[in-house]
LUMVEX-112856 format. One record per residue (C-alpha): residue in three letters; y, z, x. Coordinates in pm, 1 decimal, padded with zeros to 6 digits. Last residue first. Example, Ala and Ser with C-alpha at 12.3 -4.5 7.8 and 13.67 -1.06 7.14 Angstrom:
BEGIN
DRENBA   residu      north         up       east
DRENBA      SER   -00106.0    00714.0    01367.0
DRENBA      ALA   -00450.0    00780.0    01230.0
//
This chain:
BEGIN
DRENBA   residu      north         up       east
DRENBA      LEU    06416.8    01743.0   -07827.4
DRENBA      THR    06123.0    01614.0   -08032.7
DRENBA      HIS    06331.3    01530.3   -08340.2
DRENBA      SER    06537.5    01286.7   -08133.9
DRENBA      ARG    06228.8    01069.8   -08092.6
DRENBA      ASP    06364.3    00744.2   -08238.4
DRENBA      GLY    06086.8    00484.4   -08258.6
DRENBA      ARG    06266.6    00243.5   -08486.4
DRENBA      ALA    06642.6    00221.7   -08542.2
DRENBA      PHE    06708.4    00353.5   -08190.0
DRENBA      GLY    06797.0    00042.8   -07989.8
DRENBA      PRO    07139.3   -00030.2   -08134.2
DRENBA      LEU    07378.6    00263.8   -08188.3
DRENBA      MET    07434.2    00288.4   -08560.6
DRENBA      ALA    07774.8    00159.2   -08668.8
DRENBA      ASP    08049.3    00397.1   -08778.6
DRENBA      LEU    08138.0    00522.9   -08430.3
DRENBA      GLU    08360.7    00829.5   -08396.7
DRENBA      ARG    08184.7    00972.9   -08091.0
DRENBA      THR    07842.3    00864.8   -07974.5
DRENBA      PHE    07547.4    00986.3   -07769.0
DRENBA      GLY    07249.1    00788.1   -07645.7
DRENBA      ILE    06927.8    00881.7   -07471.0
DRENBA      VAL    06688.7    00633.9   -07312.9
DRENBA      LYS    06359.9    00740.1   -07158.6
DRENBA      PHE    06161.2    00626.1   -06856.4
DRENBA      LEU    05806.5    00762.3   -06834.3
DRENBA      GLU    05696.0    00541.0   -07123.6
DRENBA      GLY    05794.4    00185.6   -07028.3
DRENBA      MET    05850.3    00221.5   -06656.1
DRENBA      GLU    05495.4    00158.0   -06523.0
DRENBA      THR    05177.6    00299.5   -06681.6
DRENBA      PRO    05323.5    00278.7   -07033.4
DRENBA      SER    05407.2   -00089.1   -06964.2
DRENBA      LEU    05746.8   -00202.4   -07087.9
DRENBA      LEU    05971.8   -00253.1   -06784.5
DRENBA      LYS    05681.4   -00346.3   -06556.2
DRENBA      GLN    05555.6   -00599.7   -06810.9
DRENBA      VAL    05905.1   -00745.7   -06828.6
DRENBA      GLN    05883.3   -00828.0   -06458.7
DRENBA      ALA    05548.0   -01001.7   -06502.4
DRENBA      ALA    05686.6   -01194.8   -06798.6
DRENBA      ALA    05987.4   -01307.9   -06592.5
DRENBA      ARG    05760.1   -01457.5   -06326.0
DRENBA      LEU    05544.1   -01626.2   -06589.5
DRENBA      TYR    05849.9   -01760.4   -06770.6
DRENBA      ASP    06011.9   -01900.3   -06457.0
DRENBA      VAL    05685.5   -02063.1   -06342.3
DRENBA      SER    05645.3   -02242.2   -06675.5
DRENBA      ASP    05339.5   -02192.3   -06897.9
DRENBA      THR    05525.8   -01996.6   -07165.8
DRENBA      PRO    05793.4   -02263.2   -07191.2
DRENBA      GLY    06143.5   -02138.7   -07103.9
DRENBA      THR    06349.0   -01826.7   -07034.6
DRENBA      ALA    06430.1   -01792.5   -07405.7
DRENBA      ALA    06098.6   -01621.1   -07477.3
DRENBA      LEU    06197.0   -01339.9   -07240.8
DRENBA      ASN    06524.3   -01288.5   -07425.3
DRENBA      ASP    06331.9   -01266.4   -07752.7
DRENBA      LEU    06098.1   -01012.4   -07590.7
DRENBA      LEU    06393.3   -00800.6   -07478.8
DRENBA      GLY    06550.1   -00796.0   -07824.7
DRENBA      CYS    06725.5   -00459.3   -07859.3
DRENBA      GLU    06429.1   -00297.8   -08037.4
DRENBA      MET    06204.2   -00415.6   -07754.2
DRENBA      LEU    06436.3   -00257.0   -07499.0
DRENBA      PHE    06455.9    00075.1   -07682.2
DRENBA      ALA    06083.4    00105.8   -07750.9
DRENBA      ALA    05994.4    00030.8   -07388.2
DRENBA      GLN    06260.3    00264.8   -07248.6
DRENBA      SER    06120.2    00549.0   -07456.8
DRENBA      THR    06332.9    00709.9   -07725.6
DRENBA      TYR    06636.3    00924.5   -07794.2
DRENBA      GLY    06911.3    00842.5   -08042.8
DRENBA      GLY    07283.2    00833.6   -08113.9
DRENBA      MET    07318.4    01209.7   -08119.0
DRENBA      GLU    07678.3    01306.5   -08190.7
DRENBA      LEU    07929.6    01420.3   -07930.6
DRENBA      GLY    08157.0    01723.5   -07960.6
DRENBA      SER    08097.5    01895.9   -07628.0
DRENBA      ALA    07832.6    02124.5   -07781.6
DRENBA      VAL    07650.1    01808.1   -07891.0
DRENBA      ALA    07648.8    01682.9   -07532.4
DRENBA      VAL    07545.2    02022.7   -07393.1
DRENBA      GLU    07242.8    02051.9   -07621.6
DRENBA      ALA    07137.1    01688.3   -07590.0
DRENBA      LEU    07142.1    01708.3   -07210.9
DRENBA      SER    06934.9    02025.5   -07213.1
DRENBA      THR    06676.6    01860.5   -07438.2
DRENBA      PHE    06664.1    01560.8   -07203.3
DRENBA      ASP    06521.9    01766.5   -06916.7
DRENBA      VAL    06544.1    01498.5   -06648.4
DRENBA      HIS    06293.9    01443.1   -06368.5
DRENBA      ALA    06389.9    01538.9   -06015.8
DRENBA      THR    06485.1    01315.6   -05726.1
DRENBA      ILE    06519.5    01313.4   -05348.3
DRENBA      ASP    06562.1    00975.7   -05176.0
DRENBA      ASN    06460.0    01009.8   -04816.1
DRENBA      LEU    06649.8    00913.4   -04499.3
DRENBA      GLY    06921.8    01179.6   -04518.7
DRENBA      PRO    06677.9    01463.4   -04463.1
DRENBA      LEU    06374.7    01348.5   -04259.9
DRENBA      TRP    06119.6    01588.9   -04412.4
DRENBA      LEU    06276.7    01884.1   -04595.4
DRENBA      PRO    06233.9    01707.6   -04933.0
DRENBA      ASP    05853.0    01728.5   -04899.7
DRENBA      THR    05684.0    01595.9   -05217.0
DRENBA      HIS    05589.1    01237.1   -05134.9
DRENBA      ALA    05626.8    00889.3   -05282.7
DRENBA      HIS    05598.7    00580.6   -05062.2
DRENBA      HIS    05813.6    00279.7   -05152.1
DRENBA      ARG    05992.3    00292.1   -04814.4
DRENBA      TYR    06067.2    00664.5   -04851.7
DRENBA      HIS    06074.7    00832.0   -05190.2
DRENBA      CYS    06090.3    01203.0   -05270.0
DRENBA      MET    05976.9    01395.1   -05578.6
DRENBA      LEU    06067.0    01720.8   -05750.9
DRENBA      THR    05893.8    01748.2   -06087.7
DRENBA      GLY    05795.0    02114.3   -06100.3
DRENBA      THR    05489.7    02292.5   -05961.8
DRENBA      ASN    05380.6    02438.6   -06294.9
DRENBA      ARG    05353.9    02111.8   -06485.2
DRENBA      GLN    05031.6    02230.4   -06655.0
DRENBA      PRO    05218.0    02499.1   -06849.7
DRENBA      HIS    05463.3    02239.1   -06988.6
DRENBA      TYR    05821.4    02295.7   -06876.8
DRENBA      PHE    05924.4    01928.5   -06892.8
DRENBA      GLU    05705.7    01858.5   -07196.3
DRENBA      ALA    05858.2    02132.5   -07412.9
DRENBA      ARG    06203.4    02053.1   -07272.5
DRENBA      SER    06187.4    01682.8   -07367.0
DRENBA      PHE    06084.9    01462.5   -07081.9
DRENBA      GLY    06200.7    01271.2   -06777.3
DRENBA      TYR    06275.6    00935.6   -06623.0
DRENBA      ASP    06622.9    00794.0   -06664.3
DRENBA      PHE    06839.9    00567.2   -06877.5
DRENBA      LEU    07168.6    00702.3   -07018.5
DRENBA      LEU    07399.4    00563.5   -07287.9
DRENBA      LEU    07733.6    00731.2   -07365.9
DRENBA      ALA    07911.5    00583.3   -07666.1
DRENBA      GLY    08254.5    00503.5   -07809.3
DRENBA      ARG    08563.6    00703.3   -07898.1
DRENBA      THR    08743.0    00986.1   -07714.5
DRENBA      LEU    08485.2    01026.4   -07438.5
DRENBA      MET    08642.5    01279.3   -07195.2
DRENBA      ARG    08483.7    01593.9   -07335.0
DRENBA      GLY    08138.9    01441.1   -07366.6
DRENBA      CYS    08149.4    01305.1   -07012.3
DRENBA      GLN    08234.8    01655.9   -06892.5
DRENBA      ALA    07939.4    01801.6   -07081.8
DRENBA      VAL    07714.0    01532.1   -06935.5
DRENBA      TRP    07829.2    01626.5   -06583.9
DRENBA      ALA    07780.1    01999.1   -06643.7
DRENBA      SER    07425.3    01937.4   -06765.9
DRENBA      GLY    07344.0    01724.5   -06463.0
DRENBA      ALA    07490.7    01977.7   -06219.8
DRENBA      LEU    07305.7    02273.5   -06372.4
DRENBA      ALA    06966.4    02104.8   -06350.8
DRENBA      VAL    06717.3    02390.7   -06337.0
DRENBA      GLU    06400.2    02288.8   -06154.7
DRENBA      SER    06043.6    02415.3   -06151.0
DRENBA      LEU    05798.3    02663.4   -06002.7
DRENBA      TYR    05579.4    02875.7   -06229.5
DRENBA      PRO    05370.0    03189.1   -06187.3
DRENBA      GLN    05409.2    03288.3   -06463.0
DRENBA      ALA    05453.4    03111.4   -06796.1
DRENBA      VAL    05766.3    02918.2   -06889.3
DRENBA      PRO    05977.2    02891.6   -07205.2
DRENBA      LEU    06327.7    02880.2   -07051.9
DRENBA      ARG    06592.1    03135.1   -07149.1
DRENBA      ARG    06566.7    03344.6   -06831.4
DRENBA      ALA    06600.2    03031.0   -06616.6
DRENBA      VAL    06939.9    02948.4   -06768.7
DRENBA      ASP    07088.0    03290.0   -06687.2
DRENBA      LEU    06927.9    03283.9   -06340.2
DRENBA      ALA    07084.5    02946.3   -06259.7
DRENBA      GLN    07418.8    03074.8   -06390.4
DRENBA      GLY    07438.0    03363.9   -06148.4
DRENBA      THR    07156.4    03524.0   -05951.1
DRENBA      ALA    06800.3    03452.6   -05840.3
DRENBA      LEU    06619.0    03695.1   -05612.7
DRENBA      ARG    06539.0    03526.3   -05282.6
DRENBA      ASP    06302.1    03254.5   -05166.4
DRENBA      ALA    06277.7    03080.3   -04827.9
DRENBA      TRP    06170.3    02726.6   -04741.4
DRENBA      ARG    06190.2    02580.4   -04391.7
DRENBA      LEU    06427.8    02391.3   -04164.6
DRENBA      GLY    06411.6    02310.3   -03793.9
DRENBA      VAL    06040.0    02365.4   -03736.8
DRENBA      ASP    06035.3    02605.4   -03440.0
DRENBA      ALA    06380.1    02768.8   -03437.7
DRENBA      ASP    06390.1    02792.5   -03815.8
DRENBA      ALA    06701.6    02748.5   -04028.7
DRENBA      VAL    06678.3    02858.7   -04390.6
DRENBA      VAL    06642.9    02664.6   -04716.2
DRENBA      GLY    06638.3    02782.1   -05076.6
DRENBA      ARG    06410.5    02877.9   -05359.9
DRENBA      GLU    06555.7    03095.1   -05634.5
DRENBA      LEU    06349.0    03385.9   -05757.8
DRENBA      ILE    06283.1    03508.0   -06110.7
DRENBA      GLU    06089.7    03830.3   -06132.3
DRENBA      ASP    05822.6    03945.8   -06379.4
DRENBA      ASP    05554.9    03885.2   -06116.1
DRENBA      SER    05664.8    03523.7   -06051.8
DRENBA      TRP    05902.7    03264.2   -06198.0
DRENBA      LEU    06023.2    03045.9   -05911.2
DRENBA      MET    06341.9    02841.8   -05951.0
DRENBA      LEU    06458.2    02534.8   -05758.2
DRENBA      HIS    06820.7    02450.3   -05841.0
DRENBA      VAL    06894.3    02082.4   -05895.7
DRENBA      PRO    07128.1    01834.3   -05727.9
DRENBA      MET    07197.8    01507.1   -05914.9
DRENBA      ALA    06971.4    01215.0   -05822.9
DRENBA      ASP    06766.5    01220.2   -06144.8
DRENBA      LEU    07088.7    01208.8   -06348.0
DRENBA      VAL    07196.9    00864.9   -06228.3
DRENBA      GLU    06891.8    00649.3   -06292.9
DRENBA      ASN    07084.9    00402.8   -06511.3
DRENBA      GLY    07419.0    00525.7   -06644.3
DRENBA      LEU    07648.4    00363.5   -06899.8
DRENBA      MET    07972.2    00465.9   -07067.5
DRENBA      LEU    08075.1    00227.9   -07344.1
DRENBA      GLY    08431.4    00229.5   -07484.1
DRENBA      GLU    08715.2    00480.4   -07489.7
DRENBA      PHE    08776.7    00704.1   -07189.3
DRENBA      GLU    08985.8    01012.8   -07123.6
DRENBA      THR    09050.4    01236.6   -06821.3
DRENBA      PRO    08899.1    00973.3   -06595.2
DRENBA      LEU    08600.3    01072.3   -06381.6
DRENBA      ARG    08673.9    01044.5   -06011.9
DRENBA      ASP    08720.6    00786.0   -05735.1
DRENBA      LEU    08713.7    00486.1   -05967.6
DRENBA      TRP    08630.2    00126.8   -05880.1
DRENBA      THR    08782.1   -00139.8   -06106.5
DRENBA      VAL    08624.4   -00467.0   -06218.9
DRENBA      ARG    08824.7   -00709.2   -06437.2
DRENBA      ASP    08946.7   -00902.7   -06131.0
DRENBA      ILE    08584.8   -00978.3   -06042.6
DRENBA      LEU    08536.9   -01178.3   -06363.8
DRENBA      LYS    08578.7   -01532.0   -06229.0
DRENBA      PRO    08370.8   -01446.1   -05921.6
DRENBA      VAL    08068.9   -01342.4   -06129.9
DRENBA      GLN    07763.3   -01369.6   -05902.1
DRENBA      ALA    07903.6   -01375.9   -05546.4
DRENBA      ARG    08209.5   -01156.8   -05604.5
DRENBA      LEU    08001.1   -00916.5   -05811.1
DRENBA      THR    07735.7   -00876.4   -05542.2
DRENBA      GLN    07992.3   -00839.6   -05261.8
DRENBA      TYR    08185.6   -00577.9   -05459.0
DRENBA      GLN    07868.7   -00383.7   -05532.8
DRENBA      ARG    07775.9   -00384.7   -05163.1
DRENBA      GLU    08118.1   -00243.1   -05075.7
DRENBA      ARG    08078.7    00026.2   -05339.7
DRENBA      LEU    07732.6    00100.7   -05201.5
DRENBA      GLU    07871.3    00179.1   -04856.2
DRENBA      GLY    08152.1    00388.1   -05003.2
DRENBA      SER    07896.6    00597.7   -05189.9
DRENBA      LEU    08026.4    00829.8   -05463.3
DRENBA      ASP    08010.2    00563.2   -05733.4
DRENBA      LEU    08225.0    00527.8   -06045.4
DRENBA      ILE    08245.6    00169.9   -06167.5
DRENBA      CYS    08492.8    00048.2   -06429.5
DRENBA      TYR    08457.6   -00281.4   -06616.4
DRENBA      GLN    08785.4   -00372.1   -06786.9
DRENBA      ASP    08883.7   -00625.4   -07050.1
DRENBA      PRO    08519.8   -00645.7   -07144.9
DRENBA      PRO    08356.1   -00988.7   -07174.6
DRENBA      GLN    08291.3   -01108.9   -07529.8
DRENBA      GLU    08250.3   -01487.0   -07507.2
DRENBA      HIS    07871.5   -01449.9   -07550.8
DRENBA      ARG    07828.7   -01610.6   -07206.5
DRENBA      ALA    08096.2   -01370.4   -07083.5
DRENBA      LEU    07889.5   -01079.1   -07213.6
DRENBA      GLU    07585.2   -01215.6   -07029.7
DRENBA      ALA    07772.0   -01260.7   -06700.7
DRENBA      LEU    07930.7   -00915.4   -06723.9
DRENBA      LEU    07590.3   -00758.5   -06787.8
DRENBA      ASP    07429.6   -00943.5   -06497.1
DRENBA      ALA    07706.0   -00849.8   -06253.1
DRENBA      ALA    07729.6   -00485.3   -06361.8
DRENBA      LEU    07352.1   -00439.2   -06358.6
DRENBA      ARG    07325.0   -00603.4   -06016.5
DRENBA      GLY    07602.8   -00399.2   -05858.3
DRENBA      THR    07393.4   -00277.3   -05563.9
DRENBA      GLY    07361.5    00070.8   -05710.6
DRENBA      ALA    07606.5    00117.4   -05998.8
DRENBA      GLY    07615.4    00498.1   -05993.5
DRENBA      PHE    07803.6    00547.4   -06319.5
DRENBA      GLU    07911.6    00246.9   -06525.0
DRENBA      LEU    08226.7    00255.5   -06737.1
DRENBA      ILE    08263.5   -00029.2   -06984.6
DRENBA      GLN    08577.6   -00129.4   -07173.1
DRENBA      PRO    08655.8   -00350.5   -07471.2
DRENBA      GLN    08785.3   -00053.9   -07677.7
DRENBA      SER    08625.1    00128.1   -07971.5
DRENBA      GLU    08439.5   -00023.2   -08264.0
DRENBA      ALA    08383.1   -00371.8   -08118.2
DRENBA      MET    08320.2   -00217.0   -07775.8
DRENBA      VAL    08022.0   -00022.2   -07906.0
DRENBA      THR    07856.9   -00317.3   -08078.8
DRENBA      GLU    07923.3   -00553.8   -07788.2
DRENBA      ALA    07779.7   -00308.5   -07535.7
DRENBA      VAL    07462.2   -00272.1   -07739.8
DRENBA      PRO    07438.0   -00650.3   -07778.3
DRENBA      ALA    07464.9   -00687.0   -07394.7
DRENBA      LEU    07192.2   -00433.8   -07310.8
DRENBA      THR    06914.6   -00695.0   -07342.7
DRENBA      GLN    07092.7   -00922.4   -07095.7
DRENBA      ALA    07116.0   -00632.0   -06851.7
DRENBA      PHE    06739.0   -00578.5   -06851.2
DRENBA      LEU    06668.4   -00953.2   -06862.4
DRENBA      PRO    06838.8   -00979.6   -06521.9
DRENBA      THR    06508.8   -00859.3   -06368.5
DRENBA      LEU    06375.5   -00600.8   -06123.5
DRENBA      GLU    06704.9   -00491.1   -05971.3
DRENBA      PRO    06834.0   -00390.6   -06315.2
DRENBA      ALA    06514.4   -00185.5   -06374.0
DRENBA      THR    06530.2    00000.3   -06042.5
DRENBA      VAL    06316.9   -00073.8   -05736.1
DRENBA      PHE    06246.6    00193.6   -05474.9
DRENBA      ASP    06273.2    00272.6   -05102.5
DRENBA      GLY    06428.7   -00042.3   -04964.0
DRENBA      ALA    06309.2   -00390.6   -04870.6
DRENBA      ARG    06155.8   -00441.7   -05216.6
DRENBA      GLY    06476.3   -00348.9   -05389.7
DRENBA      PHE    06721.9   -00063.2   -05355.2
DRENBA      LYS    06779.0    00177.2   -05068.2
DRENBA      ARG    06886.0   -00013.4   -04756.3
DRENBA      ALA    07009.0    00231.6   -04493.6
DRENBA      GLY    07385.9    00252.6   -04440.1
DRENBA      GLY    07456.6    00616.6   -04513.7
DRENBA      SER    07636.4    00758.0   -04817.4
DRENBA      TYR    07340.9    00751.6   -05056.0
DRENBA      TYR    07093.3    00917.4   -04818.4
DRENBA      GLY    07345.9    01151.3   -04663.6
DRENBA      LEU    07491.1    01101.0   -04315.4
DRENBA      MET    07821.6    00911.9   -04344.9
DRENBA      PRO    07967.5    01176.0   -04577.4
DRENBA      ALA    07698.7    01421.5   -04699.6
DRENBA      TYR    07572.5    01273.2   -05030.0
DRENBA      LEU    07193.0    01277.2   -05054.5
DRENBA      ALA    07079.5    01536.6   -04801.8
DRENBA      LEU    07402.5    01732.5   -04848.8
DRENBA      GLU    07364.6    01761.5   -05226.1
DRENBA      MET    06993.2    01834.8   -05194.0
DRENBA      TYR    07067.9    02120.0   -04953.6
DRENBA      ARG    07331.0    02255.4   -05193.0
DRENBA      ALA    07085.3    02251.4   -05482.4
DRENBA      PHE    06817.5    02402.7   -05257.0
DRENBA      PRO    07024.5    02717.9   -05218.7
DRENBA      MET    07122.4    02780.3   -04853.7
DRENBA      TRP    07029.9    03095.9   -04659.9
DRENBA      GLY    07150.1    03240.6   -04328.7
DRENBA      GLY    07468.1    03413.3   -04444.3
DRENBA      THR    07698.8    03123.7   -04523.3
DRENBA      ALA    07809.1    03015.3   -04174.1
DRENBA      ALA    07454.8    03002.3   -04036.9
DRENBA      ILE    07334.7    02788.4   -04328.7
DRENBA      GLU    07638.0    02562.3   -04283.7
DRENBA      ALA    07556.5    02510.3   -03916.6
DRENBA      ARG    07189.8    02440.4   -03995.8
DRENBA      ILE    07291.1    02178.3   -04254.5
DRENBA      GLN    07525.5    02005.6   -04008.2
DRENBA      ARG    07261.0    02008.9   -03734.3
DRENBA      VAL    07004.6    01866.9   -03977.5
DRENBA      LEU    07251.9    01592.3   -04069.9
DRENBA      ALA    07297.6    01496.7   -03705.0
DRENBA      MET    06919.2    01496.8   -03663.5
//
């Protein structure tokens, strides 16, 4: 209710209408009140959703050879965006140390002070000898050389909701309502969101998202990466799939205690709000920023190419409890009906001679 009051006050102060992108930003990141900046548990079985690093340490172990390849040609540094509970950082550092190739510096950029504290506790408990190599950043550096890594970061960046109808393009926003608190309201689209929407191949009527923030973020990453790679895991599609005629209500989705629903105005600050990623847009802005395509494929193809099944085999005899538990977790990572096909991996490089691991077979860059 405190967040609703803040949103209503801003709506009143800005003319009575708030674009959904701003609402989503407040619902997720308003200091002390937003979903990611509040204290509610978000990750794991006791939270609202489970991410791949939370599911099994085999995810991070499989990424270790990728990190080693990139760091060998650039600098022994890793920058992780939105590190969640710190599990990916802890498991990846542990695996790289086991290979005797730990990075000199592991940087984490996370907007949530509450999550930063949880990350520190995770790292201190799991890799105490490497904690002094971890640095938390408040903003993107002006330059970076090494591996930049993001798992389920882009889906939580604010999006504009656009409605194509009757030869008009409207933008959907939020207004205050005396009876229901907050409700939807549309107005004629303007500015950059309208410019992007006009170029998209959609039929009418059609409701979907335009991810200006995600594209701008990737462009900034491209400008600051002087040598190395940017590797992103998220759920989404190429543009042709994203704006498919049958996906005419968009991809916006909310999660609350492992229940998915489609009403982002319900309990703002307590729900995760996400949108799928248009990977074609990311590729366009990354290449325009001077990066080269490293590859684009499904999570299943990428992880198998990087040796996930070999790592699973190393957990022990196939009839052991550890192996059976790990095999069930790997099944979730690879299954087309779980994370294997919906989740994609896209990689970009700058001044790397070696091919980015994970894309030698099954690369779908031609579909973007």
